[in-house]
C-alpha positions as CSV (number, residue, x, y, z in Angstrom):
1,X,5.4,-204.8,38.5
2,X,2.8,-207.0,36.8
3,X,2.3,-207.6,33.1
4,X,-0.8,-208.2,31.1
5,X,-1.3,-209.3,27.5
6,X,-4.0,-207.4,25.7
7,X,-5.4,-207.7,22.2
8,X,-5.3,-204.4,20.3
9,X,-7.5,-204.4,17.2
10,X,-7.7,-201.9,14.4
11,X,-10.8,-201.8,12.2
12,X,-9.8,-201.0,8.7
13,X,-13.3,-199.5,8.1
14,X,-12.7,-197.0,10.8
15,X,-10.5,-193.9,10.5
16,X,-7.1,-195.3,9.4
17,X,-6.0,-192.7,6.9
18,X,-2.7,-192.1,8.7
19,X,-1.5,-195.6,7.9
20,X,-0.6,-196.4,4.3
21,X,-1.7,-199.7,2.7
22,X,0.9,-202.4,3.6
23,X,2.4,-200.3,6.5
24,X,0.6,-202.1,9.3
25,X,3.6,-204.2,10.2
26,X,5.8,-201.1,10.4
27,X,3.8,-199.5,13.2
28,X,5.5,-199.6,16.6
29,X,3.6,-201.1,19.5
30,X,3.0,-197.5,20.8
31,X,1.5,-196.4,17.5
32,X,-0.6,-199.5,17.3
33,X,-1.9,-199.0,20.9
34,X,-2.7,-195.4,20.2
35,X,-4.7,-196.1,17.1
36,X,-6.5,-199.1,18.7
37,X,-7.4,-197.1,21.8
38,X,-8.8,-194.2,19.6
39,X,-11.0,-196.7,17.9
40,X,-12.0,-198.3,21.2
41,X,-10.9,-201.9,20.3
42,X,-8.8,-203.1,23.3
43,X,-9.7,-206.5,24.7
44,X,-8.4,-208.8,27.4
45,X,-7.4,-212.3,26.3
46,X,-10.6,-213.6,27.7
47,X,-12.6,-210.9,26.0
48,X,-11.0,-211.6,22.7
49,X,-11.6,-215.3,23.0
50,X,-15.3,-214.7,23.8
51,X,-15.7,-212.2,20.9
52,X,-13.8,-214.4,18.4
53,X,-15.9,-217.5,19.3
54,X,-19.1,-215.5,18.9
55,X,-17.8,-214.2,15.5
56,X,-18.0,-210.6,16.8
57,X,-14.6,-209.6,15.4
58,X,-15.1,-207.9,12.0
59,X,-13.3,-209.6,9.1
60,X,-11.4,-206.5,8.1
61,X,-9.7,-206.1,11.5
62,X,-6.0,-206.3,12.2
63,X,-4.9,-207.3,15.6
64,X,-1.7,-207.4,17.7
65,X,-1.1,-209.1,21.0
66,X,0.9,-206.7,23.2
67,X,2.2,-207.3,26.7
68,X,2.2,-204.2,28.8
69,X,3.3,-203.3,32.3
70,X,0.5,-202.5,34.7
71,X,0.7,-200.9,38.2
């Protein structure tokens, strides 16, 4: 089984009402992935590098690098 590291971003200006201020580090990887996918902010490492270098990542964005198993 292969593994891939992806960058899951959460835009604080998007719908984040379910997470209290200061609670971001308490989210499980599964909760983080779910919120990030609902916002549509999942990037490959290469995609993140490209977006970061072009300054396309909003300032008020939290991110987490998560390694997942892929089939």
